[in-house]
C-alpha positions as CSV (number, residue, x, y, z in Angstrom):
1,M,0.1,-0.2,0.1
2,D,3.0,2.3,0.8
3,F,4.1,1.8,-3.1
4,L,0.6,3.0,-4.3
5,K,0.7,5.8,-2.0
6,A,4.3,6.6,-3.1
7,V,3.0,6.7,-6.9
8,V,-0.1,9.0,-6.1
9,L,2.4,11.6,-4.3
10,G,5.1,11.4,-6.7
11,I,2.3,12.2,-9.5
12,L,1.0,15.0,-7.3
13,Q,4.7,16.0,-7.0
14,G,5.4,16.2,-10.6
15,L,2.1,17.7,-11.7
16,T,2.4,20.6,-9.5
17,E,5.8,21.4,-8.6
18,F,6.5,23.6,-11.6
19,L,3.1,25.4,-11.7
20,P,2.4,27.9,-9.2
21,I,0.2,26.4,-7.2
22,S,2.5,24.8,-4.5
23,S,3.5,21.2,-4.9
24,S,4.3,21.3,-0.7
25,A,0.6,22.3,0.1
26,H,-0.5,19.8,-2.2
27,L,1.7,17.2,-0.4
28,R,0.1,18.1,2.9
29,I,-3.2,18.7,2.1
30,F,-4.3,15.7,0.0
31,P,-2.6,13.0,1.9
32,E,-4.6,14.2,5.0
33,L,-7.7,14.3,2.7
34,F,-7.1,10.4,1.6
35,G,-6.7,9.7,5.5
36,W,-2.9,9.1,4.8
37,G,-1.7,11.6,7.4
38,D,1.3,14.0,6.6
39,P,3.9,12.2,5.1
40,G,6.7,14.7,6.3
41,A,9.2,17.5,5.5
42,A,11.6,15.2,4.7
43,F,9.6,13.1,2.3
44,T,8.3,16.1,0.6
45,A,11.8,17.5,0.3
46,V,13.5,14.3,-1.1
47,I,11.0,13.7,-3.8
48,Q,11.3,17.2,-5.3
49,I,14.7,16.3,-6.4
50,G,13.2,14.1,-8.8
51,T,11.3,17.2,-10.5
52,E,14.7,19.2,-10.2
53,I,16.6,16.2,-12.1
54,A,13.5,16.8,-14.7
55,V,14.8,20.5,-14.9
56,L,18.5,19.6,-15.2
57,L,17.7,17.4,-18.2
58,Y,15.3,19.8,-19.9
59,F,17.3,22.9,-19.6
60,R,20.9,21.1,-19.8
61,K,21.9,23.2,-22.9
62,D,21.3,26.2,-21.2
63,I,22.6,25.1,-17.7
64,W,25.8,23.7,-19.3
65,R,26.3,27.0,-21.0
66,I,25.7,29.1,-18.0
67,A,28.1,26.9,-16.0
68,S,30.6,26.7,-18.2
69,T,30.6,30.6,-19.4
70,W,30.4,31.5,-15.5
71,L,33.8,29.2,-14.8
72,R,35.5,30.8,-17.7
73,S,34.7,34.3,-16.3
74,L,36.8,33.4,-13.0
75,V,39.5,33.5,-15.0
76,R,39.2,35.2,-18.2
77,P,37.8,38.6,-17.7
78,E,36.7,39.0,-21.5
79,Y,33.9,36.4,-20.4
80,R,32.5,38.5,-17.3
81,G,30.3,40.7,-19.1
82,H,28.5,37.6,-20.8
83,L,24.8,37.3,-20.1
84,D,25.7,33.5,-19.0
85,A,28.5,34.6,-17.0
86,R,26.1,36.9,-14.9
87,M,23.2,34.9,-14.8
88,G,25.7,32.1,-13.2
89,W,26.2,35.1,-10.3
90,Y,22.5,35.7,-10.3
91,I,21.4,32.4,-9.5
92,I,24.2,32.2,-6.7
93,V,23.2,35.3,-5.1
94,G,19.5,34.5,-5.8
95,S,19.8,31.1,-3.6
96,L,21.4,32.7,-0.6
97,P,18.0,33.8,1.1
98,I,16.3,30.2,0.9
99,V,19.5,28.9,2.0
100,I,19.9,30.7,4.9
101,L,16.7,30.9,6.0
102,G,16.1,27.4,5.3
103,I,18.9,26.1,7.8
104,T,17.9,28.9,10.3
105,L,14.0,28.0,10.3
106,K,14.1,24.4,9.8
107,D,12.5,23.2,13.1
108,T,9.6,25.7,12.2
109,I,9.2,24.8,8.7
110,E,9.2,21.1,9.6
111,N,6.4,21.7,12.3
112,D,4.6,25.4,12.5
113,F,4.7,26.2,9.0
114,R,2.6,22.8,7.8
115,N,-0.2,23.8,9.6
116,L,-3.3,23.7,7.2
117,W,-4.5,27.1,8.6
118,V,-1.1,28.8,7.5
119,I,-1.5,26.5,4.3
120,G,-4.7,27.6,3.3
121,T,-4.2,31.1,4.1
122,T,-1.0,31.5,1.8
123,L,-2.4,29.8,-1.0
124,I,-5.4,32.4,-1.2
125,V,-3.4,35.5,-0.2
126,L,-0.3,34.6,-2.9
127,G,-2.6,33.6,-5.1
128,I,-4.3,37.1,-5.1
129,V,-0.7,38.6,-5.2
130,L,0.1,36.5,-8.7
131,G,-2.9,37.4,-10.0
132,I,-2.3,41.3,-9.4
133,A,1.3,41.2,-10.4
134,D,0.3,39.5,-13.5
135,R,-2.1,42.0,-14.5
136,M,-0.4,45.0,-13.3
137,S,3.4,43.7,-14.8
138,A,4.9,46.0,-17.7
139,N,5.6,42.9,-19.7
140,N,8.2,44.3,-21.3
141,R,11.9,42.5,-19.9
142,T,13.6,39.6,-21.4
143,I,15.9,37.6,-19.4
144,K,18.7,39.8,-21.1
145,R,17.8,43.0,-19.1
146,M,18.0,40.6,-15.5
147,N,20.4,42.6,-13.0
148,I,21.7,41.9,-9.4
149,R,19.0,43.8,-7.8
150,H,16.5,41.7,-9.5
151,A,18.1,38.6,-8.7
152,V,18.2,39.4,-5.0
153,L,14.4,40.6,-5.0
154,M,13.3,37.4,-6.7
155,G,15.6,34.9,-4.6
156,L,14.1,36.9,-1.5
157,A,10.7,36.2,-3.1
158,Q,11.7,32.4,-3.6
159,A,12.6,32.1,0.2
160,M,8.8,32.7,1.0
161,A,8.3,29.0,-0.4
162,L,9.6,28.0,2.8
163,V,6.0,28.3,4.0
164,P,4.0,25.4,2.4
165,G,1.3,27.0,0.3
166,V,3.4,30.2,-1.0
167,S,4.8,28.0,-4.3
168,R,8.5,28.3,-5.2
169,S,7.7,29.1,-8.7
170,G,4.8,31.1,-7.9
171,A,6.5,33.4,-5.5
172,T,9.6,34.0,-7.9
173,I,7.2,34.5,-10.9
174,S,5.2,37.1,-8.9
175,M,8.3,39.0,-8.4
176,G,9.4,38.6,-12.0
177,R,6.1,40.2,-13.2
178,I,6.1,42.7,-10.8
179,L,9.7,43.8,-11.8
180,G,8.3,43.4,-15.6
181,Y,9.5,40.5,-17.1
182,E,7.8,38.4,-19.8
183,R,5.7,35.5,-18.5
184,E,8.2,33.2,-20.0
185,A,11.2,35.0,-18.8
186,A,9.9,34.9,-15.2
187,T,9.1,31.4,-15.7
188,R,12.1,29.8,-17.1
189,Y,14.4,31.8,-14.5
190,A,12.2,30.6,-11.6
191,F,12.9,27.2,-12.8
192,L,17.0,27.8,-13.0
193,L,16.7,29.7,-9.7
194,A,15.3,26.7,-7.9
195,I,17.9,24.2,-8.9
196,P,20.5,24.6,-6.4
197,A,17.5,25.4,-3.5
198,V,15.2,22.3,-4.1
199,V,18.5,19.9,-4.8
200,G,20.1,21.5,-1.8
201,A,17.1,21.1,0.6
202,G,16.7,17.3,-0.8
203,L,20.3,16.0,0.0
204,F,19.9,17.8,3.5
205,E,17.0,16.1,4.4
206,L,18.2,12.3,3.0
207,P,19.1,11.3,6.5
208,E,15.6,12.0,7.8
209,I,14.1,9.6,5.9
210,P,14.6,6.5,7.8
211,N,14.9,8.5,10.9
212,G,12.6,11.4,11.0
213,D,9.0,11.8,11.5
214,N,8.0,10.4,8.2
215,A,5.2,8.2,6.8
216,F,7.5,6.5,4.3
217,G,10.9,4.4,3.8
218,W,13.3,4.5,1.4
219,G,11.2,2.2,-1.0
220,P,8.2,4.5,-1.6
221,T,10.3,7.6,-1.2
222,I,12.7,6.3,-4.3
223,T,9.5,5.3,-6.2
224,A,7.7,8.7,-5.6
225,T,10.8,10.5,-6.7
226,V,11.0,8.8,-9.9
227,V,7.7,9.2,-10.5
228,S,8.0,13.0,-9.8
229,F,10.6,13.0,-12.5
230,I,8.8,11.8,-15.1
231,V,5.5,13.7,-14.5
232,G,7.3,16.7,-13.7
233,Y,9.4,16.5,-17.4
234,A,6.3,16.7,-19.3
235,A,4.6,19.6,-16.8
236,I,7.9,21.8,-17.6
237,A,7.3,21.5,-21.5
238,W,3.6,22.0,-21.1
239,L,3.9,25.2,-18.9
240,L,6.6,27.1,-20.9
241,R,4.2,26.4,-23.6
242,Y,1.2,27.8,-21.9
243,V,2.7,30.8,-20.6
244,S,3.8,32.2,-24.0
245,T,0.3,32.8,-24.8
246,N,-2.0,32.9,-21.7
247,S,-2.0,34.9,-18.3
248,Y,-1.9,32.9,-14.9
249,L,-5.6,33.6,-14.1
250,P,-6.4,29.7,-13.9
251,F,-3.7,29.1,-11.4
252,V,-5.0,32.1,-9.4
253,V,-8.6,30.7,-9.4
254,Y,-7.4,27.3,-8.5
255,R,-5.1,28.6,-5.4
256,I,-7.9,30.6,-4.2
257,G,-10.5,27.7,-4.3
258,L,-8.5,25.1,-2.8
259,G,-7.3,27.5,0.2
260,S,-10.9,28.2,0.8
261,L,-11.6,24.8,0.7
262,T,-8.7,23.8,2.9
263,L,-9.8,26.3,5.6
264,V,-13.4,25.2,5.5
265,L,-12.5,21.7,5.9
266,V,-10.3,22.4,8.5
267,G,-12.8,24.7,10.4
268,A,-15.4,22.0,10.3
269,G,-13.1,19.3,11.6
270,V,-12.9,17.2,8.4
271,L,-9.1,17.8,8.3
272,A,-7.0,17.8,11.2
273,A,-4.8,21.2,11.2
């Protein structure tokens, strides 16, 4: 039965990691609805490695180009003004807030932040933020116009996703839209920025799988990770095509609906907070 649950949660993770609707919220809410209980913060962090491997594979050419150019720029001055070299620094600097806060607030993240009252509220509030940011955006910046100030601001926005319900991609995209970036540019950068944070968090939580407060051991966790990779790869391709011609409104409506339903069910005693 644990392996069946793992497959379902892997599919859920793969579908929701890249959409701005918070995968961690879904991995907390739906197991509770199914009567499975909280799968645990470590399980959630580790299976996200599967979706980040999907990012590594999908953006392999971009990642190789950025990494190689950044490394060259460390010893060859002529590369230091190149966009890819700057992107390397932007991703590093943008990753610092979530790394620092993730380590500092580890206990709070694994306990207090997983309360369904908090998750339901953040789904609604950040959904509204995403809707306003998308609608009011100047929509005239491409990734070529990225600068260090914007990298820091998007990194700070990403760090908000330490609270389940915020959504790592949703928070980063919202900030990108506020700063005037085109939807595809904001989405693409959100995917790249998430790589160090998600892989780092997953590796950091690996020792907790057999020993921590988790519903699953190694076998189901690995199964869920593989499934999340397969589903996540398809989700990336779909989302990038979608945002090139459509707004984020459907995700805003979904977030508000799910958040409201969660709060109602918790308030009615159907779900344990």
